[in-house]
N, C-alpha and C positions, 0 to 999 in steps of 0.2 A: 772951603776955598783950598787946607793942605790936598786934599781928592783931587780939585782940582788942578792945582797945578805941578803934582805931579804927572797928572795925564794930559799933560799940556810937554811937560816935559820929555813922556815913556814916547806921546807920539812926534816929539823932531825924529826924538831917537831912530824908532820904526822907522821913519820916513828916512834918514838917514843911508839906514842897511836895506834899505829896498833902490835907493836909489845910483845905489854903490853900482848894480850892473852893467851900473849904464856908462865905470870906464872901460871895460871892455878886457879886465883885468880879470883870470882868473881868479885870483885869491880874492876877491868880488864876489865871487856865484856861492862860498859859504855862507858871506856874509845875508845876502841877497833873503840866503833862505831862514835867517838870525833872524830876519823882518819883522815877525810878528811875537818876539818872545816880551821885546819892554814891555809892548798892551799887555800880557799876559803877565810880567808881574805884577804891573798897576793894577791890574782887574784880583788876582787872586789876593795881592797883598793889601787892595787900599778898596776895591769895591767894582763889582762889574758898573758906578759912572764914570768911577780912575776910565776905565780898559776903553769904552766906550766914546769920550773926551778923545784920551789917545788916540782912540781909533780916528775920533772925524777930526783931530786937526792935524796928523799926520797927511790922514789926505787932502785936507785942503794947502800942505804946506808943500805937496805933489802933486797940487793944480795949476799953482801957481806954477811956480817952477816949470814945472813941465808938459803942462794942458794937460785933459780930459782922458785920455788912454793912460797917463797913469796914476789919476784919481780911481779911477774903475776898475783897472786892476789892485791894484792895495787896497780897494775895500772891499773887491769880493774876494783878493786871494790872500789878505795879513790881516786886514782888518775888523770885517765879518766875524771871519773862524775867530781867530784870538776872542775878539768879546767878548760871542758865544759861547764859548767854551769857559771863560773863564768866570760867569755867570754860572753855568753848571758847578764847578764847581764849587763853589761859596753855599749854592743849593740844598734847602735843611730842613725837613720838618720837625717838630717833638713829635714823642709817644711818649705815651701812655698813658696814668691819670693824668687829673692836673696839676695834682703834687710831682707829681715824676716830672723832672726838667732832661728828663734823657733826649736828645738829638737824630736824631733820623739824617745822614750825609746822603746826598745824590750818589751813587752809585759809579766807585772808579769802571766800572766792563761797561756802562753805559758811557762814557767818556772816550772811552777809547773805541764803543760803536758812532756814537757822534763825530768821532775825532776823524773814522773814516769815514760815513756818510760825508760829510765836508769836503772830504779834500777828493771825490768822485765829483761833488756840484762844480769844484769848480775846475775841475778841466773836463769837464760836461757844459760849461757856463765861455771856456774857452773853444769848445770844436767851431761856434760860424762863427770864427773868423779865417778858418779855411774855407767850412763850406760850407751849406746850408742839407745837401742832400749828401748819402755816406759814395757818391762817385766826385761830388767836385770837393767834400773831404782829400777822402786818398791824393787823387789832384792834388791842387794847394799845399797838400803838407810832403804830398813825392815831386814837388815844385822846390821845398825851404831843405827840404834834405840835399837834394839835386845840387843847393847854392852851398850848404853846409860842405856838403863831402863832394868839393870839389878844391883839386889837386894844387890843379893848374890854370891859375888864376888869370891867363891872357886871353880865356878861354871866353864864350862869349856867355850872357847870364841865364842867358836858357839851352844851353847844348842838354845833350843827353850827361849822366855820368857819366854810361861808356865811352863818350866822346871827350869828357874832360880829364878819366884819370885813366879809362883804357883796361883799370884793375880791379873795380868793384862792378862784379855783374847785377843783372838787371835783380836779379833773384834777391840778391845784399837789398836795396831798396825795397825791394816790395813785405820786402820780409820787415823791415824797419818801418818802416808805414801800421801794420799791421802793429806792433810790439809798442812802439812809445805810449799812444792813450794806454792804457793798460803797466807802462813803467812810470807813467807822468802820476800819475793814480797812487799806486805804489809809492813814487817817491812822497806824494803833498802828501799823504797819508803817516810816512814817519816824519813827515817835517813836523807834523801838527803834535805829532807824539810823542817827539823830542824837545818842542819847542815846553810845551805843554810838563814837561818831566821835569825838565829843566829852571821852567819857573816854579815850580812846585819846591823846586830843592834851596833855589835864593828864596823865595819868601820861608820856608820854614828854618833854614843857617840865619837868615834875620829877628824869627822871634815874632813874624805877621802872621803864621797860616793858621786856622782859626780850628779850620777842621784838622784832627787825628792824621795822619798821612798812614794811606792804603795798605794793605798786605797784599802781593800782587798776590802769592798762590790764594788768596782769597777771590781772586777773579772769577764772574762771570757775566756772562750775556741773554738776555733775553731768550723764553722758548724759543721763537716765533722768528728772530732772526735767521735759526738755519733754516727754515726751510726760504725764507725771504732768498737767503745767498743758493739753492739750491734754482729754484726760481731763475734768477740774474741768471745763470751759468747757462741752465737753457735755454731762455734767449737769446743767448751770447750766442748762441749759434743759427740763428736767422741775417739774412740776408739787408743789408741795408744799415738806417743811420739808428733802427731799433741794436741791430744787434749791437754795434759800437760802443752806445748806450749801457747796454747791459754787459758786456764786456768787462766796461770803468766801474764799471758798478761791484765786481763780482773780483778784480782786484783788490779795490778798497775795502774790502771784508774778508778776504782770502787773509791778508796782510794781518786785520783786525784777529780774526781763528789762528794765526800766527803767538801772536803777543799772548790772544791763552794759552794755546802749546805752551808758551815761559810758564804762566803761570802751573801748568798742571805737570810743570821739571818739576820746580819748586817745591809743592807740595808734595812728592809720591817716593821725594830723594831726604824727605826730613829724615832726621836719625843716622843719616847715614853717614862713614866715616869718610869716606867720600865724595860727600854733594859739593865740599868746593869749586873739586878737579872736575867733578862734572860737569858744575855750572858755567864754570872757565872753561871750559873745552866747547859749549853750545854754546857761549856769547864769541867766543873768538874764531866757528865755524862760521858761523850764519854770519859776522862781519869778515872777514876775510873770505871767502867763497862763496854766499850769496844763496844758494841751488838750498843747504839743508835747514832755511826757510821753511820754506816744502815737506818735510815729513814733522817741524813742529804749526804747519797751520792742517793738517792730519791730527796729529794730535789731538788740537788743539776741538775740529770737529769732532772724535770720536769720545771726548769729552764727554763734547755738548749731547749729541745723541745718546752715550748709555750709559752719564754717570763716570767715567774711569776712577776719580778719585775718587770715587764713596765706595767705587768698590775697592781698590785697592785697598785704601786704610781703613775697611773695616768699619771696628765701629769708635774709632782714637778719635770720629769727629774732627773740622779743621786745627789746621797745625798753630801752631801756637805764633808762628815769625814766617815772615814774609823770606 
């Protein structure tokens, strides 16, 4: 009964956060992206059944208040991903012989990969809202951007961008049409990872976290992920919907390798006097500038291919701290 009540309360909180975007206020945007957080807290703290109840309760509440569109959007964008990540976080299996009580928890690196995969799926599911093929998708997205970027509200809704503002060239609009699906995948991946981290911290602070807190420096990915990323990048150069979908998947997985790059940085700076300064500068550069994340993606890819951490650390083994 306790986890049912927790699930219903978490679902109500998630639905309120998700519905905040209807206010049209800019402050509602970060609240919207925090909608999966209550579901993850319920799932990690009280079990995945609580998260499932929260996801269903939130979806039904939004359906009752705003209709079926919100039900589908919440379920695909917040409810199901939050429940699944919560379920995987507490997934464990016994190791050793029958007399050994050791438990192997679901690897944190795979959680990062799942966060990226779910983010890519959310964007892919949203693509048909603009068009079912590449041309109609680009046309639909171009039309939506044309409305958003118009600076003159008196211009007709179907007016071209240069006619409405006169200051934005067509190539800017085409650039945005190409970049927005990739940016949406990256943002969705960051949202999944940030909410999962925040939920883990909250549950850990409350003393209800069942699994030990993972070490970032020990993060690793499945070996097949690198060739999967290479395949997705190669397919992203194809024309049509295949290239768009492959680009979305590539963007999400590259962000995951950026997280792996941070893990490499945490590992190879162990024992350095300037470790705190180096890590602080790296995090600050990524948060304020953004583009240094590309260097961390490259660092993560190099580590996945040649085992950079093992080469640098030599015989010292994995670091003792994150």
